[in-house]
N, C-alpha and C positions, 0 to 999 in steps of 0.2 A: 064779358062778365055780366052775369045776371044781377038784377037789383038786390036780390036777397043776399048774394055773395058779397056784393059791395058793402051792404049794411053790416054784414058780419065782420068784414075787414076793418071798416071804420070803427066799429064798436071795439074790436080787439085793440086797435091802435090807441083809441081813447082810454081804454081800460089800463093799458100799459103806462100811458102818460100819467093817469090818475094815481096808479100804484107807485110810480116813481116819485111823484110829488109827496105822497103820504110817507114813503120811506125816508125821503129827504127831510121832511118835516120832523119825523121821529128822530132822525140823526141829529138835526139841529137842536131838538129839545134835549137829547141826551148830552150833546156837547155843551149846551147852555147850562144844564144841570151840573155837569162836571166842572165847568168854569166857575159856576157859583160856589160849589163846594171848595174849590181851590182858593177862593178868595177869603176863606176864614183864616185869618192870621191873628195870633195873639202875641203880645209882648211878654217876655219872660225876664224878670229882673233877677240877676244871679250874683250875690256877693261871695267873694272867696279871697283868701290870702295865699292860696296854694296853687301854683301854676298847673300842676297835673290834675288838680281837682276840676277846674273849669274847662281844661282841655278834654277831660273825659266826657263832660257833659256836651261840649261843643262838637267834638270829633266822633263820638261814638253813640251817646244816648239819643241826642236829638235827631241825627240822621236815621237811626233805627226806628224811632217813633214816626218820623215823617214817611218812611218807607211803608210802615204798616197803616198809616193814616194819610194817604195822599191828598185828602181833602182839607188837611190842616197844615199850616206853615207856622213855624216858631221863629219869632224875631228875638234872638238871644242878646241880652244886654248885660254884659259882665262889668263889675266894678269891685275894687278891693273893699273889704268889710268896713273899714273906717270911713270911707267916703260914701258908701252905699246908703247908710241910714240917714245921713245928713241930706243927701239928694232926695231920698224917698220922702222924707217929711215935707220938703219943699214941693215935690210933685203932688203929694196928697192934698196939700193946701190949695194947689192950683187945679185939682181934679185932672192931673195928667200922669198918674202913677201907672206902672205896668199892670197888665191883667192878672199876672201870676208872679209871685216872688217868693224867695226863701226868706223867712223871718228868723232872726235870732230868737231862740226859744223863750228868752226872758222878756221879749217885747211884744209878743202876739196879743197879749191882753190889752196893751195900750192901743194897738190898731183896732181891736174889737170895740173898745170903749168909744172910739172916734166914729164908729159905724163905717170903717174903711174896708172891712173884709167880710166875706160871706160866712154865715153859720153853716157849717158842713155836716152837722149832726145827722140829718136825714139822709144825705147822700152817702155818708159812710155806712150807715146801717143798711142801706139799700144795696150797695155795691161791694162791701167788704165782709169777709168772714173773719171775725175777730180772732178765732182760734188759730188762724194762719199767720198771725203777726204778734210782735211784741211792741208795747208802748203806743198802740194805735190811738189811745185816748189821751196821750200826753197833753195835747193842746186844749185842755178842758177848763172851763170856768167853774166857780162854786155851784152854779145851777146845773152843771152837767152838760152844757152845750160844748160842742167840739168845733174849733175854729181852724184847724189845719191838720195835715197828715205829715208825720215826721219824714224828713229826707233821710236822717240817720239818727242813731242814739249815741250819746256821750255819757259814759258812766264814770263816777268817781271810784277809783280802786286804790289799793294799798301796794305801792311799789317798794321793793326791797332789793338791796345789793347782795347777791348770793356770795360773792367773793368775800366781802367784809363780814358777812355772817359766818362763813366757814373759818375765817381767820380768828374770829372771836369765840368760836365753838358754840354759837347760838343756833337753836333749831329754827327752821324756816317758819314763818307765820302760817297759821291755818285757821279753820273756823272756830277753834276753841279759844282763840285769843280774846282777851278783854283789855280794859285800860291798864289794869295792874300788870298784865303780861307785857303790854307795850312799854310801860315805864321800866320794868325790870330789864327787858332786852335793850332799851335805849341806854341804860346805864352801862351795860356790858359792852355796848358798841361805841361808846364815847371814849376816845383815846387822847392822851396828852403826850406832848414832847417838849422838853425844855420849859416846863411849867406853863405851857400854852396848849389849848385844845386844838389838835390837828384834824380830828374827825368827830363828828357829832352823831348820836344815835338816831335822832329824829329831827324833822323840820316842822315846827309848829307855825302855821300860817294864818295871818289875819286876812282871811279870804272866805267868802261864802261857799264856793264850790268845793274846795279842798280843805276847808278849815272848820269854822265854828258852826255852820249849819249842821254838819254831821255830828259833832260832839253834843250840841244842844239837844238834838232829837234822840240820840242814843241814850242820853241821860233822862229821857222822859219829858223834856221841855218842849216848848214851841216858840216860834218867832211871831207868827200871826195866828189869830183864831181861825176857825173854819170858814168864816165869811171873808177872810183876808182884809178886814177893815179895822181890826183892833190889834194893838201890840201886846204880846205876851212875854216880852223880854224881862219884866220885873219878877218873874217866877224864880224861886230859889234854885230850881234845877238849871236854869240858864246861867245864873251867877256861878254855880258850882262847876259847870262845864267850861266856861271861859277861864275861871281860876285855874282849873287843871291845865289848860293849854298854856297860860302865861307862866305857871309854875315850872313847866318843862324848860323854860328859858332861864328864869332867874333863881328859882329855888333848887331845882335838880341839875340845872346847867347841862342838859342833854340836847338842847336845841340852840342853834346860833342866834345871836342878837342881830338886829338890822345892820349894825356896823360891820359885823363879820360877813354878812350876806352880800354886802356891796362888792366885796372883792371876788365873789364867786360868779358874778354876772358875766365877766369877761371869759370865763371858762365854760360857758354854756349852761350855767345854773348849778345850784348846790348838789343836785342828785347826779347828773352826768359827770360833774367834776369830782364826785366821790367825797365831797365835804360832809354829806349826810348819808347815813345808811338806809334810812326809811323816810318815806313821805307819802301823803295822800296826794293824788293828782287826777286830772281828767284823763280818760282813756285815749283822747286824741294825742296825748304826749308820746304815745308809742312810736309814732312816725319820727319824732325828734330823738327819742332815746335810742332808737335802732340805728341812728347814724353814728353813734359813739361806739367804735369798734371794741374798746376796752371795757365797756360797761356790761357786766354779766348780771342780769337782773331777772326777776320774775314778779308776779303780782299775786295778791290774795284779796279776799273780801275784807272789809274794814272790821277792826276789832269792835266788840259790843260793850255796852255798859248795862243799863237796865233792860234795854231792848236792842234789836238790830235796826239800823237805819242808815241810809246812804243817799246822797244827793245825785240826781242825774238831770241831764238836759237833752234837748233835741231841737233841731232847727226845722220847723215845719214849712211845707208848701202852704201858702194862703192865696185866696182869690179875691181880687178887687171887687168890692160890692157895687162899684159904679160901672163895671164892664157890661157890655151888651150880653143878653142871654146866649147868643151864639159863641162869643168869645169865652164866656164863663164855662160853657159846656165843653169847648175845645180844651181849655185849661184843665178842667176836671178829668178829661180823657188822658191828658198827659200825666197827671198825678196818679191815676189808676195804673197806667202803664209803668211808671217808674217804680211804684211800690210792689206791683204784682209780677213783674217780669224777672224771672230768676237770673237771666243773663245780666241784666242791668244791676241787680242787687249783688251779684257776684263781682262785677266790676268795682262797685263801691267798696266791697270788703277787701278785694285784692289790692286796691290802690291805697288802703290804709286811711281812707277818708272818714271812717266812722263805723259803728256797728250797724249792719243792715237791720231792717225791721221785719223782713220776710223770713220766717223760720226755716224754710227750705235752704236759704242762703246762709243763715246763721249756722245751722247744723250740717255744714258741708266742708269739703277741703278748702274752700275759698276763705273760710273764717275759722270755725272752731277747730278744725283738724289741719290747719295750715302749719307749715314748719317755721313760719316767721315768729320771732319772739313777740310776746311772752308765751311761755308754755301753758300756763294755767288760765286759758281763755274762759273757762267756766266762771271765773270771778267777774267777768263782764256781764254775764247773763243771769247768774243765780239771784241777784237782788230783784230783778224783774220777774223771774219765774216764781220766786217765793214771796213776792208782794211787799218787800220792805224798801224798794227804791222810791224816792220821793222827789217830785218836782219842787223847786225852791220857792214855795209860797208865792206864786206868780199872781200879780195883779197889775192894774194900769199904771201904778206909780212905783213899780218894782225898782227901777233904776235910782229913784230919789231915796227911798228908804234904805236900799242896800248901801248907797254911798254914805248915808248918815251913820249906819252901823260901823262901816269901815273907819270913818273919820274918828268916831268916838272911841272905838276899841283900839285904834292905833296908839293912843296915849298910854294904854295899859301895856301894849306890846313894846313901847319905848321905855317902860318902867317909870313913867312920870306920875301916874295915878294908879290906884288899886283897881283890880278887875271889877270889884263891886261898884265903885264909882263910875267906871266906864260903862258898865251895863245899864245902870240907872239913867245915865245921861243919854245913852243910845235909845232907851225906852221912851224917854220924853220926846226926843227929836223925831223918832219914828211915828209916834202917835200924833204929833203935830202935823206931819206930812200926810198921814192917813185922814185925819180930820179935814184937812184942806181939800184933799182929793175926793172924799166921799160925802162932804157936808151937804151937797145938793143931790146926792145919789145919782150923779150923771156919769 
């Protein structure tokens, strides 16, 4: 073999060795890059009181997300609602909270005031088309910053017992109803037997979600001002609204007293037990009412007074402000996936876990055109579409002032003081709480 041939052979061998080393290096780099991506794991705190709810997330949603995002792993941390918030507050104090969690809609402002969660305003504007969703801006503060994306919507609606309406010859509620119509129907639906009321027309509740918030705003009143730092409960419109609700119990006797309601608890509540023919309640109650085989019911939008108004809530996804940029970005990808994936949103609707926020899922056979009761599902959506659905004056001390109102109004519901006295006492208590919370503007 000539020297030139030998050189060419040696060169060829060396080239192949070099090429093999290069390819091996590239392979290791790709493998290393893949391994690095797979190491992005975030903790997901998930409160729930419904078994099928967290099983849907654990068995279907998260596996589907991880399949589409192999570089992200979700560490799912479930806990019942009651325990979750207590643990979360402890974890926040110790800087050990999950990277992503579901916040009760009435508490996200408290987390925001602590600096515990990220401002998602710019991310939402960048990655979401608002026209494709309902209630996308639910988790907003008075300055317009958005702190979370709703997992689902919970709307207050008007439940009524069709069987009891038919027996009394009363027309079903519709959008023409006002407070006078409500009272008139409640009188016709209240039935006595042996000098005792066996059936009440309506259930007047000392409760923000399904009670006084709606009546106050329908009457043109307010609870807090636009800054959510001043009580507006001393307005005449507020007193008038609360008086109307209490009069349903003691003056018109079309709503049960607390003593009567105690006996209905063992029967699943006043509406499923057919003690009352009408009540306002949260949309999530559908899953409870549908378990009562003998309950023939439907829903309508709430009756109006001076204006239309209805309370609604949503439990938003929020991201820990102390999470690393990589974990925060991974959590954001999960939020986008959950909110925009039609299959996931349909699972939410079909499971009865709440009203989805994606319009494609809302206006589909999974929700709006589902055969599952109630029939008039438009009542869940109309307040949002028409702009009169209201978050419940959310601020960082919501829990404290809400409790103060409940405690003071309860004396009126018990008939111990007048509605006027109860409202003024509530106003003073709420303003004291607000002054304490916002005195340093922190």
